N, C-alpha and C positions, 0 to 999 in steps of 0.2 A: 382939490380933485389931482389924481395922478396924472400926469400927460402919459398921453398916447407912445408906446416905443414904432420910433419910426421906421424900426425892420420890419416888426410886426407891420405896420400899416402898405410900406412898401411892398411884400410877399402878399398881402391880400388885394392891393391894386394889382398885380402881376397877376393873382388868379383872376380877377375878375376880367382884365384887358385880353386874356388867354382865353379866354371863356367865350368874350365877344366875339373875339376873331374867329375861332374856330365855329360858333354857331354863324354869322354871314357867311364864311364860309361854303360852309352846305349847304343853306339856303336860297345861297342866289347862284349854285350850280344848277346848268338849264338840266331837267327831266319834263317827259311827256306826261300829260296827266291823266291818267286812266280812275273807272272809279275806285273810289278811296276806300279803306276797311275790308269789313267783307258785302259783298257786291250785292245789288240786290238779284233778288231770284237764286242765290246760292244756296242757301238754308230750305232744305223742306219744308211745307206749312208747319208740321208738328214739331219740328225741332225749332223753327224761328219764335211757336208760340209758348216754349219751355224755357226760352231764354229771356221771353219777354218775361215771363213770372217771377225768374230765377231772379230778376233784376227790379224787378218791381218793388220789393219789400226796402231796399237798400234806398231805393229814390224816394220814397215814402218817408223814411226814417231820416233820409238827408233834407227835407223841407222841414218835418219837425225841427231838426236840428237848428237849420238855417232861421227860422220863424222865431226860437228859445234865444238865439247866440244873438241878433240884432235888437233884440228888447235889452238886452244887458250890453250892450258896446256900440254905441251908433257909426263907428269906425267900422264895423265890419262888413258891412252893406259895400263899400267903399273897394275894401279887401275883397269880398266874391268879385264885385266886377273886374277888379283888374287881373286875378288870377283867373276869372272865366275868360277873357280876352285872352288870358296867355295861352289857355287851353287848348282854346279855339287856334287860334294862328298856329302853334306849335302841329299842331294837326294837321292841317294844311297843306305841308309840304310832303307832295306824294312821289315815292322812288317805287316804281313798277316794278311787282312781282308775279309776270305771268303763269310761273308753273304752279303757283299757289292761287290762284283766283286771287290776288286782293294785290296791295301795294303794301310797302313800307315805309315808315311817318313816324316821327316824333311825337312823344305822347302828352308831355304836358303834366301829366296828374300826379308826380313826384312833388312838384313845386304846388298846386293846389291843395293836395294831401298834407302836406309840410302848416302851411300856413291858412286853410281852413279846417282842416280835421277831415278824414277819410269819407266818412259820410257827405257831405255835403262836397266834396271835389265827387263825387258819384254823381250829383244832380249837377253840375258845372261839365261834366263830360255828357251829361245824356243831352242838356241842352247844346251846348255843343254839336253834339253828333245829329241832333234833330235835325240845327239850321243845316248845315252840311249835306244832310241827304234833302233836304228842299230847298236849298237857293246853290248848290253845287255841285247837286248829284256824285255825290263822295258819300257809297256807303249806300245807303236805303233804308226805305218805312220797315219793311218785312224782316229786316237783318236788324234793326237799330233794338231788339233788346239782344240782342248778341251782342252785336258792338257795344253796348254799355256794360254788359257780363265784363267783358274783356279789359276795356282798356276802364270804364270807370270803376267798377267793383272790385277786379283781381288787379288794375293799374296801382288805383289809388290804396288801399289797404296791403299789397304788397309795398308798394314805396313807403309807406310811414313803418312799416313792419322794420324795412332796412335801417329807415335812419333811426327809431329808438333803440335798436339793436348796436349801430355803429357808436349811439351817446352812450349806451353803456359801456362798451368798449374803450371810452372814454378815447375815440377817435377827433381829430379836429375839426372844426364844423364843414369845413371846405368837404371834407372827405367823409362827412355824414350827410352832405346835400349831393355828392356824385353817387352815393351808395343807393340815394332815393330815386334819381333819378336814373340811373341806372335800372335800379329794379324795376320801375314802372314802365320800362320801354320792355325788356327780357320776357315779363310776365307777361304784360299785355299779348305779347306777339306768344307765348307757351298756351296763354288762353283762347286766342284765335285760332290757334292750330289745333288745340283738342277739338273745338267745336265743331271746324270744318271736317277733321279726321273723323268723327260723333255719325257726323251728316254724311261723308262722303266714301266711307273706307271700305264699302260692299262686303266680298267675299272676303277679300285683305284683312289681314292681321292689323288689331286698333291701331298697336303701339307703333308698328312698323308702317303707316300710312300717317299716322302723326308726329315720328320724325322724321318722315320726310318730308314733309310739310315744314315743318319748324327747322331743318336745315336748307330750304331751299328760302328762307329769309336772311340764315344768318351772314351772308356776304353783306348785305345792306345793311342787317339789324345791330351787329357788332359794333363797328361805328360810329351809329344813330346810336347805341345808347351810351358809348364814348361820351359821344358829342353830348347826349343828355344830363348823364352826369355831370360833366365839365360845368354847365350853364346852371343848372339848379346849383351846385355847390359854390359857384361865382355869385351868382344873386342873395346864396346867404350868406355868403361872405359880405358883400355891398351892403346890405342891408341893415349887419351886425356894425358896422364902421359908420354908419352915415344914421340909421334908425334902430338902437337897439329897439325902442319903447316900442314897436310892432313885434319883437320878437318874443317881449315878453307879453305884449298885450295879447295873445295868439294863444299862449301859453306851454305853448311847447318846448320853447327853452325856458326855465324860472331864472336864468341870470345869461345876460348878454356877452359870454365868454364863449372861447373856443374850447 
């Protein structure tokens, strides 16, 4: 077996260290915790029901995929637990955006979509959001469908699509993960902004309200998207260098190459 290139290994460790330092720097910065995601009572009953119905098929298909994959691979459930915990923790760091009626936070669904698949990632997001609504007063039960659709469905599938596109373009693994993490973050908030605009625009033009809400998120969300992209890319590089069998097992990468 050929020895690994020391220069490549050094760069990979540098990526992972940079990601870890950046992540810790942001999450350890003090911030007051307001209700996270779309807050309880923000969405009218009709829209709340609509987003529950929109998210439900993805959750159901995700449960079906999880049941099928755990029978084929006993290691799938431990992976599900690890990345489920990651999504829960990532999305528990609120940065208040009062003018939007919500808060900014990392999504984590970029990682879960890559390692678990986008449908399973929706289930992970749903469970995380449910636990946060029940025990942490983050988001709400009436807005659980909307939050699941934005963070779970749009975040997971957007991240997975960005990852596959980056691989097709031949980008190094770190930047493929970066694209997935950043896409999960920015697309989640675009979807959240659309949900809020649809419910609250009143007599104003929908697209004007959508733009105003999305722009309100951007001062905090752009740095968070960069952070989440760097963390996602760094974790992928770390796994490739230390446990490439995991990347092959989940079927996203056929070979453990950058």
